LODO-74100 format. One record per atom (N, C-alpha, C): x, y, z. Coordinates in steps of 0.02 Angstrom, whole numbers, padded with zeros to 5 digits, always signed. Example, Ala and Ser with C-alpha at 12.3 -4.5 7.8 and 13.67 -1.06 7.14 Angstrom:
+00660-00284+00390+00615-00225+00390+00660-00165+00390+00642-00112+00354+00684-00053+00357+00645+00002+00394
REM end
This chain:
+00432+00177+00162+00446+00196+00231+00467+00269+00231+00432+00310+00270+00447+00381+00271+00493+00397+00329+00547+00434+00314+00592+00457+00367+00602+00531+00356+00562+00570+00392+00557+00642+00377+00598+00686+00422+00637+00658+00467+00673+00701+00513+00738+00667+00533+00791+00705+00536+00856+00679+00556+00887+00724+00608+00921+00694+00656+00956+00733+00706+01030+00739+00689+01047+00733+00624+01117+00737+00605+01147+00804+00621+01105+00856+00628+01131+00922+00646+01162+00922+00716+01144+00871+00755+01171+00868+00823+01232+00824+00827+01252+00793+00771+01305+00743+00775+01372+00774+00796+01387+00834+00772+01450+00865+00791+01451+00879+00866+01502+00855+00897+01509+00867+00969+01464+00825+01012+01431+00774+00982+01383+00736+01022+01417+00694+01075+01478+00672+01062+01512+00631+01112+01523+00671+01176+01540+00734+01168+01548+00777+01227+01483+00788+01262+01429+00798+01222+01363+00808+01250+01341+00747+01290+01350+00688+01261+01327+00627+01294+01366+00613+01357+01431+00627+01357+01470+00618+01417+01446+00664+01472+01427+00725+01454+01404+00773+01504+01336+00752+01531+01291+00728+01485+01224+00710+01507+01223+00643+01542+01267+00598+01521+01263+00530+01544+01299+00518+01609+01346+00559+01626+01382+00550+01688+01428+00490+01688+01448+00469+01628+01493+00412+01623+01475+00369+01564+01521+00328+01541+01509+00288+01482+01478+00221+01501+01457+00185+01449+01433+00117+01459+01491+00070+01462+01477+00007+01479+01531-00041+01487+01567-00054+01422+01534-00044+01365+01567-00059+01301+01618-00006+01283+01607+00056+01302+01652+00110+01282+01640+00127+01209+01665+00186+01187+01657+00206+01118+01586+00227+01102+01572+00234+01037+01507+00257+01015+01481+00212+00959+01417+00219+00946+01384+00185+00890+01328+00228+00864+01293+00204+00814+01238+00241+00783+01171+00210+00801+01124+00252+00822+01058+00229+00841+01005+00263+00798+00960+00222+00771+00902+00248+00735+00838+00222+00768+00791+00267+00778+00726+00249+00806+00672+00277+00761+00620+00237+00750+00562+00261+00714+00499+00237+00749+00444+00270+00734+00381+00255+00767+00330+00235+00715+00290+00184+00733+00235+00162+00690+00173+00155+00734+00117+00133+00705+00054+00133+00743+00011+00074+00724-00023+00046+00775-00080+00003+00764-00142+00046+00773-00195+00036+00734-00248+00086+00727-00296+00090+00786-00333+00145+00787-00391+00152+00830-00448+00178+00785-00507+00148+00790-00559+00160+00740-00599+00224+00752-00600+00247+00814-00643+00304+00832-00619+00369+00801-00554+00376+00792-00525+00441+00774-00510+00445+00699-00506+00508+00675-00482+00521+00607-00409+00541+00607-00384+00565+00664-00312+00579+00672-00296+00579+00747-00235+00558+00762-00208+00561+00830-00140+00594+00825-00138+00658+00842-00079+00699+00832-00042+00709+00897+00022+00692+00898+00064+00698+00957+00123+00742+00942+00138+00788+00988+00195+00833+00981+00254+00804+01021+00307+00786+00986+00367+00758+01016+00420+00812+01024+00454+00812+01082+00507+00860+01093+00576+00828+01095+00579+00761+01096+00644+00728+01097+00638+00657+01123+00696+00627+01137+00700+00558+01160+00748+00556+01220+00730+00517+01271+00774+00507+01328+00795+00433+01330+00860+00421+01337+00888+00354+01338+00924+00341+01403+00920+00280+01428+00953+00263+01491+01006+00209+01480+01071+00230+01476+01124+00180+01471+01131+00141+01537+01149+00078+01532+01161+00039+01593+01221+00068+01630+01213+00079+01695+01267+00105+01737+01283+00177+01726+01238+00215+01696+01251+00286+01684+01186+00325+01689+01191+00391+01695+01132+00433+01698+01097+00436+01630+01034+00454+01632+00995+00458+01570+01022+00513+01525+01014+00502+01460+01036+00549+01408+00974+00580+01376+00972+00645+01371+00917+00680+01338+00940+00705+01270+00904+00686+01218+00916+00711+01150+00854+00751+01130+00860+00817+01131+00803+00861+01119+00804+00888+01048+00746+00892+01017+00741+00920+00951+00747+00996+00955+00776+01028+00903+00780+01102+00902+00711+01134+00909+00661+01105+00877+00591+01127+00884+00548+01065+00889+00492+01069+00925+00449+01009+00932+00425+00984+00864+00415+00918+00860+00392+00886+00799+00321+00861+00810+00278+00873+00762+00209+00852+00766+00197+00795+00717+00173+00738+00743+00164+00678+00702+00093+00652+00712+00059+00639+00656-00006+00606+00659+00006+00531+00659+00000+00501+00719+00014+00430+00726-00034+00386+00686-00095+00411+00676-00145+00371+00642-00127+00362+00568-00084+00405+00542-00062+00398+00473-00008+00345+00463+00017+00318+00518+00073+00271+00515+00048+00200+00524+00020+00172+00470-00006+00104+00471+00019+00066+00410+00007+00001+00410+00025-00042+00353+00099-00039+00336+00141-00034+00388+00212-00034+00377+00245+00034+00370+00204+00088+00370+00233+00155+00369+00261+00172+00438+00311+00214+00439+00342+00236+00502+00372+00305+00493+00383+00338+00549+00412+00406+00549+00476+00405+00592+00528+00436+00567+00593+00434+00602+00593+00480+00662+00619+00455+00718+00629+00495+00778+00704+00510+00788+00746+00462+00776+00819+00470+00775+00844+00436+00712+00889+00469+00676+00914+00442+00613+00990+00440+00615+01018+00381+00632+01090+00375+00635+01122+00419+00688+01088+00426+00744+01113+00469+00797+01173+00437+00832+01228+00475+00841+01286+00450+00877+01272+00450+00951+01279+00391+00982+01267+00383+01054+01322+00339+01083+01323+00336+01149+01369+00291+01182+01352+00219+01164+01402+00180+01147+01391+00109+01133+01379+00071+01198+01345+00014+01193+01332-00028+01251+01259-00041+01262+01244-00065+01321+01177-00086+01339+01136-00027+01364+01072-00023+01343+01025+00027+01366+00967-00007+01401+00943+00025+01455+00890-00006+01496+00820+00014+01474+00812+00076+01450+00747+00098+01428+00752+00158+01383+00696+00173+01350+00690+00233+01308+00624+00267+01324+00624+00333+01326+00563+00371+01340+00553+00422+01285+00493+00424+01258+00475+00475+01209+00450+00536+01245+00482+00593+01233+00463+00655+01267+00410+00691+01224+00352+00703+01256+00296+00731+01219+00267+00791+01256+00229+00831+01219+00194+00888+01247+00119+00873+01244+00089+00864+01302+00017+00854+01305-00012+00895+01363-00075+00911+01356-00107+00952+01407-00182+00937+01408-00213+00947+01467-00285+00939+01471-00322+01001+01447-00286+01054+01432-00320+01116+01414-00298+01145+01347-00246+01117+01315-00224+01143+01251-00224+01087+01199-00212+01106+01137-00214+01058+01082-00144+01048+01052-00092+01050+01095-00025+01033+01071-00025+00962+01042-00055+00917+01079-00069+00850+01054-00144+00840+01059-00173+00806+01008-00246+00802+01008-00270+00740+00969-00331+00722+00983-00368+00672+00945-00424+00707+00908-00431+00691+00844-00485+00721+00805-00533+00666+00782-00597+00680+00791-00648+00634+00766-00708+00675+00743-00753+00642+00708-00812+00676+00682-00869+00672+00733-00895+00729+00752-00951+00734+00799-01008+00769+00765-01063+00734+00756-01122+00761+00722-01104+00791+00654-01059+00755+00619-01039+00775+00552-00986+00828+00549-00961+00851+00607-00912+00905+00609-00845+00879+00637-00789+00886+00601-00724+00867+00629-00709+00907+00692-00694+00873+00747-00685+00905+00812-00621+00879+00845-00582+00925+00873-00520+00907+00906-00529+00906+00982-00499+00855+01014-00501+00847+01086-00430+00842+01113-00416+00874+01171-00349+00870+01200-00329+00798+01213-00265+00784+01203-00237+00718+01215-00185+00726+01270-00196+00690+01325-00155+00700+01385-00121+00636+01406-00057+00640+01423-00018+00583+01447-00011+00590+01523-00044+00547+01562-00036+00550+01635+00037+00540+01655+00062+00582+01701+00132+00580+01724+00180+00587+01665+00160+00626+01616+00202+00633+01557+00270+00661+01569+00277+00706+01617+00342+00737+01630+00387+00692+01670+00360+00639+01702+00401+00593+01741+00416+00529+01703+00365+00490+01688+00374+00427+01652+00348+00432+01581+00288+00458+01574+00260+00470+01507+00261+00408+01464+00284+00416+01402+00284+00362+01353+00351+00326+01358+00357+00286+01410+00420+00252+01426+00415+00178+01409+00466+00154+01375+00468+00084+01356+00527+00051+01391+00512+00010+01441+00564-00022+01481+00581-00089+01449+00625-00086+01400+00652-00145+01368+00723-00130+01347+00769-00175+01364+00839-00163+01348+00855-00173+01275+00908-00139+01254+00935-00150+01187+01008-00130+01188+01044-00149+01136+01116-00138+01134+01135-00100+01070+01179-00051+01078+01209-00016+01022+01281-00040+01016+01301-00071+00960+01369-00098+00955+01421-00043+00945+01481-00057+00969+01537-00010+00960+01553-00004+00885+01556+00058+00861+01571+00072+00791+01522+00039+00743+01463+00022+00769+01411-00009+00728+01347+00030+00731+01294+00000+00709+01229+00034+00709+01174-00012+00733+01123+00017+00762+01064-00019+00784+01003+00022+00763+00951-00013+00740+00891+00020+00715+00830-00016+00743+00785+00023+00774+00726-00006+00806+00664+00033+00786+00607-00001+00789+00542+00031+00780+00502+00025+00844+00471+00080+00864+00426+00080+00922+00354+00078+00895+00320+00023+00910+00251+00016+00888+00205+00048+00940+00169+00097+00917+00126+00139+00959+00054+00114+00951+00033+00065+00991-00032+00032+00981-00088+00077+01007-00118+00116+00962-00169+00164+00983-00233+00130+01007-00248+00070+00981-00308+00036+01004-00304+00021+01078-00243+00008+01103-00233-00003+01175-00221+00062+01213-00193+00113+01179-00167+00171+01214-00218+00226+01225-00264+00236+01177-00310+00292+01182-00369+00273+01226-00378+00311+01280-00430+00296+01330-00473+00358+01340-00539+00348+01337-00586+00401+01353-00602+00396+01428-00575+00442+01469-00584+00436+01542-00652+00455+01567-00693+00486+01524-00759+00513+01543-00751+00562+01601-00803+00578+01635-00798+00626+01690-00788+00697+01666-00754+00738+01707-00747+00809+01693-00701+00824+01635-00651+00782+01622-00603+00794+01569-00635+00778+01502-00637+00827+01457-00671+00819+01393-00626+00790+01339-00564+00775+01355-00518+00748+01305-00507+00674+01315-00447+00651+01294-00429+00581+01297-00361+00573+01331-00352+00515+01363-00287+00497+01391-00249+00455+01340-00184+00466+01339-00140+00425+01298-00094+00387+01345-00110+00323+01356-00071+00282+01401-00022+00240+01362+00039+00230+01389+00089+00195+01351+00072+00121+01339+00066+00102+01276+00060+00032+01256+00108+00024+01197+00172+00019+01214+00225+00022+01164+00263-00044+01162+00288-00062+01104+00334-00118+01099+00392-00099+01053+00450-00127+01067+00511-00110+01030+00532-00171+00990+00543-00161+00925+00564-00216+00882+00628-00197+00845+00671-00246+00835+00734-00237+00800+00721-00240+00725+00736-00186+00690+00721-00183+00618+00761-00234+00577+00815-00260+00605+00853-00312+00571+00820-00380+00575+00771-00386+00619+00738-00451+00630+00662-00440+00636+00631-00418+00582+00558-00410+00582+00528-00438+00518+00467-00460+00525+00427-00482+00468+00357-00455+00474+00312-00480+00435+00243-00457+00437+00194-00511+00416+00130-00497+00426+00077-00541+00404+00028-00499+00364+00011-00521+00305-00034-00483+00262-00082-00531+00228-00138-00505+00204-00185-00548+00170-00247-00512+00148-00290-00548+00114-00355-00522+00092-00409-00547+00139-00465-00511+00141-00522-00527+00184-00585-00527+00143-00622-00583+00144-00687-00587+00110-00739-00555+00155-00741-00489+00154-00780-00452+00204-00855-00466+00198-00881-00469+00137-00954-00478+00129-00977-00546+00155-00934-00596+00152-00953-00662+00176-00942-00672+00250-00896-00633+00279-00879-00642+00350-00919-00597+00397-00940-00539+00372-00975-00490+00414-01046-00480+00390-01091-00467+00436-01160-00450+00417-01161-00384+00380-01219-00369+00349-01224-00309+00308-01209-00246+00348-01226-00247+00413-01215-00187+00454-01142-00171+00463-01098-00221+00452-01026-00210+00460-00991-00200+00393-01028-00204+00338-00996-00198+00273-00962-00131+00263-00994-00074+00282-00954-00013+00283-00898-00022+00334-00838+00000+00317-00781-00013+00361-00787+00022+00427-00828+00073+00432-00844+00105+00495-00920+00104+00501-00949+00103+00561-00915+00113+00626-00891+00050+00660-00906-00009+00632-00891-00071+00668-00817-00089+00667-00782-00069+00615-00710-00078+00615-00685-00149+00608-00697-00183+00550-00668-00249+00540-00592-00247+00551-00567-00294+00590-00497-00292+00611-00468-00362+00616-00402-00366+00611-00365-00427+00622-00324-00419+00685-00328-00468+00730-00290-00468+00793-00234-00520+00787-00175-00502+00812-00117-00546+00809-00094-00559+00881-00093-00624+00900-00072-00645+00967-00007-00684+00963+00037-00675+01012+00100-00712+01014+00088-00784+01033+00117-00831+00994+00110-00902+01007+00057-00934+00964+00066-00999+00952+00017-01037+00913-00039-01063+00958-00099-01069+00930-00155-01098+00967-00180-01056+01024-00172-00991+01022-00194-00947+01075-00270-00936+01071-00303-00937+01128-00374-00920+01130-00380-00844+01130-00408-00814+01078-00408-00741+01073-00454-00708+01124-00437-00647+01142-00476-00608+01190-00473-00535+01168-00519-00495+01195-00518-00424+01180-00461-00390+01219-00453-00325+01208-00402-00287+01244-00432-00262+01309-00413-00292+01364-00441-00271+01429-00395-00288+01487-00331-00303+01473-00281-00318+01525-00294-00384+01560-00339-00425+01534-00349-00493+01560-00348-00541+01501-00332-00604+01513-00329-00652+01459-00272-00636+01412-00276-00664+01352-00225-00652+01302-00231-00582+01274-00176-00545+01272-00176-00478+01243-00143-00481+01174-00172-00450+01123-00141-00452+01057-00074-00414+01056-00028-00440+01017+00035-00405+01006+00022-00341+00967-00022-00347+00917-00040-00289+00877-00107-00304+00843-00137-00253+00814-00198-00261+00776-00189-00225+00709-00231-00243+00661-00228-00211+00595-00298-00199+00569-00310-00141+00541-00375-00126+00512-00381-00158+00443-00443-00177+00427-00458-00202+00360-00477-00143+00317-00445-00137+00258-00456-00078+00215-00471-00100+00144-00510-00059+00109-00523-00070+00038-00464-00044-00001-00439-00084-00048-00379-00065-00085-00389-00001-00124-00447+00010-00151-00466+00073-00183-00541+00078-00180-00567+00139-00180-00638+00150-00171-00678+00114-00225-00724+00072-00202-00767+00037-00249-00738-00028-00276-00677-00046-00257-00646-00106-00285-00677-00170-00257-00702-00166-00195-00729-00226-00164-00676-00275-00141-00613-00255-00143-00557-00297-00121-00531-00269-00056-00531-00310-00003-00513-00287+00063-00450-00325+00087-00404-00288+00116-00341-00317+00138-00322-00290+00207-00273-00322+00237-00244-00298+00300-00169-00310+00298-00134-00277+00344-00062-00288+00351-00042-00276+00423-00013-00326+00455+00015-00320+00521+00091-00321+00514+00123-00264+00526+00194-00257+00512+00235-00255+00576+00301-00257+00568+00349-00250+00623+00338-00304+00677+00335-00367+00655+00328-00423+00701+00394-00460+00706+00414-00477+00767+00475-00516+00777+00463-00587+00752+00515-00622+00727+00506-00690+00703+00478-00736+00758+00435-00782+00739+00406-00828+00787+00336-00849+00767+00303-00886+00812+00236-00912+00799+00183-00864+00826+00129-00856+00787+00075-00811+00807+00008-00844+00791-00044-00822+00828-00113-00838+00812-00146-00776+00784-00177-00783+00726-00208-00726+00692-00282-00739+00685-00323-00690+00705-00396-00698+00703-00427-00635+00674-00489-00641+00652-00526-00586+00622-00589-00571+00662-00606-00507+00668-00669-00487+00698-00701-00432+00656-00767-00433+00653-00804-00381+00615-00809-00316+00654-00799-00319+00720-00818-00262+00763-00759-00239+00807-00701-00231+00778-00644-00209+00818-00653-00140+00849-00694-00098+00818-00704-00031+00845-00740-00031+00912-00773-00085+00928-00808-00088+00993-00762-00108+01050-00700-00126+01035-00653-00149+01085-00624-00089+01123-00641-00082+01187-00617-00027+01228-00568-00054+01280-00508-00024+01286-00456-00052+01329-00472-00052+01403-00520-00011+01425-00536-00007+01496-00595-00050+01517-00621-00090+01470-00678-00132+01486-00674-00197+01446-00717-00244+01464-00717-00309+01431-00775-00314+01383-00761-00334+01321-00812-00343+01270-00809-00415+01244-00867-00442+01229-00870-00510+01202-00866-00506+01126-00805-00498+01100-00797-00493+01028-00805-00562+00996-00835-00563+00938-00842-00625+00900-00782-00631+00853-00734-00676+00870-00676-00687+00829-00689-00745+00781-00662-00738+00720-00672-00789+00669-00605-00811+00639-00604-00872+00615-00550-00896+00572-00482-00895+00604-00474-00921+00664-00408-00923+00696-00359-00962+00653-00300-00934+00642-00248-00965+00602-00182-00962+00641-00141-01014+00634-00073-01012+00659-00026-00991+00603+00014-00940+00616+00060-00913+00566+00129-00908+00596+00179-00931+00559+00249-00923+00579+00279-00865+00540+00302-00815+00576+00332-00756+00545+00407-00766+00538+00432-00752+00479+00504-00754+00465+00530-00684+00455+00593-00673+00471+00623-00607+00464+00625-00587+00391+00610-00523+00379+00616-00492+00313+00567-00521+00262+00512-00551+00286+00462-00578+00241+00392-00557+00263+00347-00546+00215+00277-00537+00230+00242-00603+00219+00218-00632+00273+00186-00697+00271+00112-00689+00253+00088-00727+00203+00020-00720+00178-00028-00761+00219-00083-00729+00243-00136-00764+00277-00202-00730+00260-00243-00764+00218-00307-00736+00197-00363-00760+00242-00415-00720+00245-00477-00738+00281-00532-00743+00230-00552-00804+00213-00603-00815+00162-00671-00827+00195-00722-00819+00155-00791-00828+00181-00801-00901+00201-00839-00914+00254-00854-00983+00274-00895-01018+00220-00889-01082+00214-00929-01118+00163-01003-01114+00179-01046-01118+00128-01119-01115+00140-01142-01176+00178-01195-01169+00219-01220-01226+00258-01249-01281+00213
REM end
């Protein structure tokens, strides 16, 4: 787990800062320590999705929002944060203790600059496209889910940045991409994962054997016995997705890992063509091998996808 940035330089005098920004304390009183990190579920079209972060905004219950700004903007390639990797946004930051209503990631995006961008290969040439967050200065990447920071204690959360749901090609005059918020917040003290091997040659036709462009993927849905659906805001929506990857070039061994899952029951399915799943439209994806998996905290639960038996 990579944690490359800390706001400990702001710790001195932070109580005064928070009181000034917050306009009052939370019901708990006192302070606690908050850590936030960001991870990603993949998108197959891009080779990198780079976002420039300027800070984090927190909303305590019964108080004004608190802005924690970085001394200089931070640039993070979200596409590099897969298979349980994460990047730190706040590391043991002293904040007001108590209940919080929401968190917003402050980012720099533009329709005309490359502060944040998506890079993909076009006609064999790596090409960068602007990445724009609609209403970024008002709501932007806002996650409306409550959490609590204990008095004289610590809380640590991961924000899962699901790029397969978030990155949208709007077409039309804008030549870049929209980054729409598809975020979930998980408590790092209560997370597990699902991992396994995939018999790719037996499950996918020859055209899908190269991992691109079809993008063999595993979809994870909340609850047992869920009828899987694509990402299109109708039907069952996956909690997260995971790309199938070769463990090393030429090994012929393919694996996946869906990390940062809250304990509970899930339905896990495999598709050969995850790259064709577009969040703004409906696709008839062929899902295979639905499995019910119970995730336990602090464990990686094994679920393999083997080739179907011969007829």
